[in-house]
mmCIF file of the C-alpha atoms, coordinates in Angstrom:
data_MODEL
# 
_entry.id   MODEL 
# 
loop_
_atom_site.group_PDB 
_atom_site.id 
_atom_site.type_symbol 
_atom_site.label_atom_id 
_atom_site.label_alt_id 
_atom_site.label_comp_id 
_atom_site.label_asym_id 
_atom_site.label_entity_id 
_atom_site.label_seq_id 
_atom_site.pdbx_PDB_ins_code 
_atom_site.Cartn_x 
_atom_site.Cartn_y 
_atom_site.Cartn_z 
_atom_site.occupancy 
_atom_site.B_iso_or_equiv 
_atom_site.pdbx_formal_charge 
_atom_site.auth_seq_id 
_atom_site.auth_comp_id 
_atom_site.auth_asym_id 
_atom_site.auth_atom_id 
_atom_site.pdbx_PDB_model_num 
ATOM 1  C CA . MET A 1 1  ? -106.455 163.027 39.795 1.00 0.00 ? 1  MET A CA 1 
ATOM 2  C CA . PRO A 1 2  ? -105.473 159.906 37.807 1.00 0.00 ? 2  PRO A CA 1 
ATOM 3  C CA . SER A 1 3  ? -102.331 158.068 38.835 1.00 0.00 ? 3  SER A CA 1 
ATOM 4  C CA . PRO A 1 4  ? -99.411  157.623 36.398 1.00 0.00 ? 4  PRO A CA 1 
ATOM 5  C CA . SER A 1 5  ? -100.324 153.943 35.971 1.00 0.00 ? 5  SER A CA 1 
ATOM 6  C CA . ASP A 1 6  ? -103.786 155.019 34.748 1.00 0.00 ? 6  ASP A CA 1 
ATOM 7  C CA . THR A 1 7  ? -102.584 157.522 32.174 1.00 0.00 ? 7  THR A CA 1 
ATOM 8  C CA . SER A 1 8  ? -99.301  156.208 30.742 1.00 0.00 ? 8  SER A CA 1 
ATOM 9  C CA . PRO A 1 9  ? -98.917  153.451 28.151 1.00 0.00 ? 9  PRO A CA 1 
ATOM 10 C CA . LEU A 1 10 ? -97.571  150.128 29.406 1.00 0.00 ? 10 LEU A CA 1 
ATOM 11 C CA . HIS A 1 11 ? -94.697  149.867 26.961 1.00 0.00 ? 11 HIS A CA 1 
ATOM 12 C CA . GLY A 1 12 ? -91.688  152.137 26.882 1.00 0.00 ? 12 GLY A CA 1 
ATOM 13 C CA . PRO A 1 13 ? -89.719  154.009 29.490 1.00 0.00 ? 13 PRO A CA 1 
ATOM 14 C CA . VAL A 1 14 ? -91.321  155.998 32.269 1.00 0.00 ? 14 VAL A CA 1 
ATOM 15 C CA . VAL A 1 15 ? -90.088  158.421 34.902 1.00 0.00 ? 15 VAL A CA 1 
ATOM 16 C CA . VAL A 1 16 ? -92.042  158.616 38.137 1.00 0.00 ? 16 VAL A CA 1 
ATOM 17 C CA . ILE A 1 17 ? -91.109  161.517 40.381 1.00 0.00 ? 17 ILE A CA 1 
ATOM 18 C CA . GLY A 1 18 ? -92.614  162.192 43.784 1.00 0.00 ? 18 GLY A CA 1 
ATOM 19 C CA . GLY A 1 19 ? -91.937  162.558 47.444 1.00 0.00 ? 19 GLY A CA 1 
ATOM 20 C CA . PRO A 1 20 ? -92.327  159.910 50.128 1.00 0.00 ? 20 PRO A CA 1 
ATOM 21 C CA . GLY A 1 21 ? -95.753  158.329 50.262 1.00 0.00 ? 21 GLY A CA 1 
ATOM 22 C CA . THR A 1 22 ? -96.965  159.660 46.909 1.00 0.00 ? 22 THR A CA 1 
ATOM 23 C CA . GLY A 1 23 ? -97.532  156.256 45.266 1.00 0.00 ? 23 GLY A CA 1 
ATOM 24 C CA . LYS A 1 24 ? -94.407  155.807 43.147 1.00 0.00 ? 24 LYS A CA 1 
ATOM 25 C CA . THR A 1 25 ? -94.085  152.119 44.042 1.00 0.00 ? 25 THR A CA 1 
ATOM 26 C CA . ALA A 1 26 ? -97.794  151.513 43.460 1.00 0.00 ? 26 ALA A CA 1 
ATOM 27 C CA . ALA A 1 27 ? -97.629  153.220 40.050 1.00 0.00 ? 27 ALA A CA 1 
ATOM 28 C CA . LEU A 1 28 ? -94.641  151.151 38.909 1.00 0.00 ? 28 LEU A CA 1 
ATOM 29 C CA . ALA A 1 29 ? -96.044  147.922 40.385 1.00 0.00 ? 29 ALA A CA 1 
ATOM 30 C CA . GLY A 1 30 ? -99.247  148.603 38.454 1.00 0.00 ? 30 GLY A CA 1 
ATOM 31 C CA . ARG A 1 31 ? -97.264  148.916 35.224 1.00 0.00 ? 31 ARG A CA 1 
ATOM 32 C CA . VAL A 1 32 ? -95.481  145.620 35.880 1.00 0.00 ? 32 VAL A CA 1 
ATOM 33 C CA . ARG A 1 33 ? -98.783  143.870 36.697 1.00 0.00 ? 33 ARG A CA 1 
ATOM 34 C CA . GLY A 1 34 ? -100.283 145.381 33.538 1.00 0.00 ? 34 GLY A CA 1 
ATOM 35 C CA . LEU A 1 35 ? -97.441  144.062 31.396 1.00 0.00 ? 35 LEU A CA 1 
ATOM 36 C CA . VAL A 1 36 ? -97.763  140.572 32.863 1.00 0.00 ? 36 VAL A CA 1 
ATOM 37 C CA . ASP A 1 37 ? -101.570 140.666 32.499 1.00 0.00 ? 37 ASP A CA 1 
ATOM 38 C CA . GLU A 1 38 ? -101.101 141.737 28.864 1.00 0.00 ? 38 GLU A CA 1 
ATOM 39 C CA . GLY A 1 39 ? -99.059  138.595 28.201 1.00 0.00 ? 39 GLY A CA 1 
ATOM 40 C CA . VAL A 1 40 ? -95.468  139.737 28.683 1.00 0.00 ? 40 VAL A CA 1 
ATOM 41 C CA . ALA A 1 41 ? -93.555  136.908 30.345 1.00 0.00 ? 41 ALA A CA 1 
ATOM 42 C CA . ALA A 1 42 ? -92.832  137.846 33.964 1.00 0.00 ? 42 ALA A CA 1 
ATOM 43 C CA . ASP A 1 43 ? -89.242  136.664 33.589 1.00 0.00 ? 43 ASP A CA 1 
ATOM 44 C CA . ALA A 1 44 ? -88.809  139.226 30.764 1.00 0.00 ? 44 ALA A CA 1 
ATOM 45 C CA . VAL A 1 45 ? -89.438  142.106 33.195 1.00 0.00 ? 45 VAL A CA 1 
ATOM 46 C CA . LEU A 1 46 ? -86.537  143.643 35.130 1.00 0.00 ? 46 LEU A CA 1 
ATOM 47 C CA . ALA A 1 47 ? -87.016  146.138 37.952 1.00 0.00 ? 47 ALA A CA 1 
ATOM 48 C CA . LEU A 1 48 ? -83.902  147.685 39.509 1.00 0.00 ? 48 LEU A CA 1 
ATOM 49 C CA . VAL A 1 49 ? -84.314  149.154 42.982 1.00 0.00 ? 49 VAL A CA 1 
ATOM 50 C CA . HIS A 1 50 ? -81.957  150.818 45.445 1.00 0.00 ? 50 HIS A CA 1 
ATOM 51 C CA . SER A 1 51 ? -81.848  148.258 48.276 1.00 0.00 ? 51 SER A CA 1 
ATOM 52 C CA . PRO A 1 52 ? -82.649  144.612 49.045 1.00 0.00 ? 52 PRO A CA 1 
ATOM 53 C CA . ALA A 1 53 ? -85.444  145.783 51.378 1.00 0.00 ? 53 ALA A CA 1 
ATOM 54 C CA . ALA A 1 54 ? -86.941  147.850 48.551 1.00 0.00 ? 54 ALA A CA 1 
ATOM 55 C CA . ALA A 1 55 ? -86.740  144.788 46.290 1.00 0.00 ? 55 ALA A CA 1 
ATOM 56 C CA . ASP A 1 56 ? -88.732  142.773 48.823 1.00 0.00 ? 56 ASP A CA 1 
ATOM 57 C CA . ARG A 1 57 ? -91.360  145.528 49.090 1.00 0.00 ? 57 ARG A CA 1 
ATOM 58 C CA . PHE A 1 58 ? -91.610  145.837 45.312 1.00 0.00 ? 58 PHE A CA 1 
ATOM 59 C CA . ARG A 1 59 ? -91.969  142.062 44.819 1.00 0.00 ? 59 ARG A CA 1 
ATOM 60 C CA . THR A 1 60 ? -94.813  142.100 47.342 1.00 0.00 ? 60 THR A CA 1 
ATOM 61 C CA . ALA A 1 61 ? -96.457  145.085 45.639 1.00 0.00 ? 61 ALA A CA 1 
ATOM 62 C CA . VAL A 1 62 ? -96.248  143.475 42.188 1.00 0.00 ? 62 VAL A CA 1 
ATOM 63 C CA . GLY A 1 63 ? -97.450  140.023 43.199 1.00 0.00 ? 63 GLY A CA 1 
ATOM 64 C CA . ALA A 1 64 ? -97.706  138.944 39.536 1.00 0.00 ? 64 ALA A CA 1 
ATOM 65 C CA . GLY A 1 65 ? -95.586  136.039 38.333 1.00 0.00 ? 65 GLY A CA 1 
ATOM 66 C CA . GLU A 1 66 ? -91.891  136.190 39.058 1.00 0.00 ? 66 GLU A CA 1 
ATOM 67 C CA . PRO A 1 67 ? -90.402  139.339 37.537 1.00 0.00 ? 67 PRO A CA 1 
ATOM 68 C CA . THR A 1 68 ? -86.742  139.936 38.299 1.00 0.00 ? 68 THR A CA 1 
ATOM 69 C CA . VAL A 1 69 ? -86.560  142.559 41.042 1.00 0.00 ? 69 VAL A CA 1 
ATOM 70 C CA . THR A 1 70 ? -83.058  143.267 42.286 1.00 0.00 ? 70 THR A CA 1 
ATOM 71 C CA . THR A 1 71 ? -80.484  145.928 43.008 1.00 0.00 ? 71 THR A CA 1 
ATOM 72 C CA . PHE A 1 72 ? -77.867  146.994 40.463 1.00 0.00 ? 72 PHE A CA 1 
ATOM 73 C CA . GLU A 1 73 ? -75.278  145.056 42.472 1.00 0.00 ? 73 GLU A CA 1 
ATOM 74 C CA . GLY A 1 74 ? -77.541  142.004 42.518 1.00 0.00 ? 74 GLY A CA 1 
ATOM 75 C CA . LEU A 1 75 ? -77.994  142.194 38.753 1.00 0.00 ? 75 LEU A CA 1 
ATOM 76 C CA . CYS A 1 76 ? -74.223  142.320 38.257 1.00 0.00 ? 76 CYS A CA 1 
ATOM 77 C CA . ALA A 1 77 ? -73.774  139.250 40.469 1.00 0.00 ? 77 ALA A CA 1 
ATOM 78 C CA . LEU A 1 78 ? -76.551  137.441 38.568 1.00 0.00 ? 78 LEU A CA 1 
ATOM 79 C CA . VAL A 1 79 ? -74.909  138.162 35.206 1.00 0.00 ? 79 VAL A CA 1 
ATOM 80 C CA . LEU A 1 80 ? -71.485  137.121 36.499 1.00 0.00 ? 80 LEU A CA 1 
ATOM 81 C CA . ARG A 1 81 ? -72.883  133.835 37.828 1.00 0.00 ? 81 ARG A CA 1 
ATOM 82 C CA . ASP A 1 82 ? -74.715  133.127 34.549 1.00 0.00 ? 82 ASP A CA 1 
ATOM 83 C CA . GLU A 1 83 ? -71.751  134.070 32.370 1.00 0.00 ? 83 GLU A CA 1 
ATOM 84 C CA . ALA A 1 84 ? -68.912  133.037 34.693 1.00 0.00 ? 84 ALA A CA 1 
ATOM 85 C CA . HIS A 1 85 ? -67.391  130.406 32.428 1.00 0.00 ? 85 HIS A CA 1 
ATOM 86 C CA . GLU A 1 86 ? -67.410  132.755 29.414 1.00 0.00 ? 86 GLU A CA 1 
ATOM 87 C CA . ALA A 1 87 ? -65.782  135.458 31.566 1.00 0.00 ? 87 ALA A CA 1 
ATOM 88 C CA . GLY A 1 88 ? -63.170  133.026 32.907 1.00 0.00 ? 88 GLY A CA 1 
ATOM 89 C CA . VAL A 1 89 ? -64.448  133.351 36.502 1.00 0.00 ? 89 VAL A CA 1 
ATOM 90 C CA . ASP A 1 90 ? -65.270  130.609 38.979 1.00 0.00 ? 90 ASP A CA 1 
ATOM 91 C CA . PRO A 1 91 ? -69.101  130.762 39.324 1.00 0.00 ? 91 PRO A CA 1 
ATOM 92 C CA . PHE A 1 92 ? -68.835  129.760 42.979 1.00 0.00 ? 92 PHE A CA 1 
ATOM 93 C CA . ALA A 1 93 ? -66.550  132.706 43.735 1.00 0.00 ? 93 ALA A CA 1 
ATOM 94 C CA . VAL A 1 94 ? -69.183  135.259 42.696 1.00 0.00 ? 94 VAL A CA 1 
# 
């Protein structure tokens, strides 16, 4: 049976549903690697995961360039740091 990364197009949204150990991370990591291999800048790819440990595992699984892999909370902190002055916040307090 082909995996989702083998059958779905690289561009556009995707939903991967499966139980533990069914290859969800591998399927999504394959899509990210495919995008980077196709010429999409790695820093233009964002992957949101549920925990810092999952982010580390996903970064290892992707291994292509430096895509942004973070939690939702981490993304919010990143945006606040980058836009702190515009938001009237001390960037060192974030």
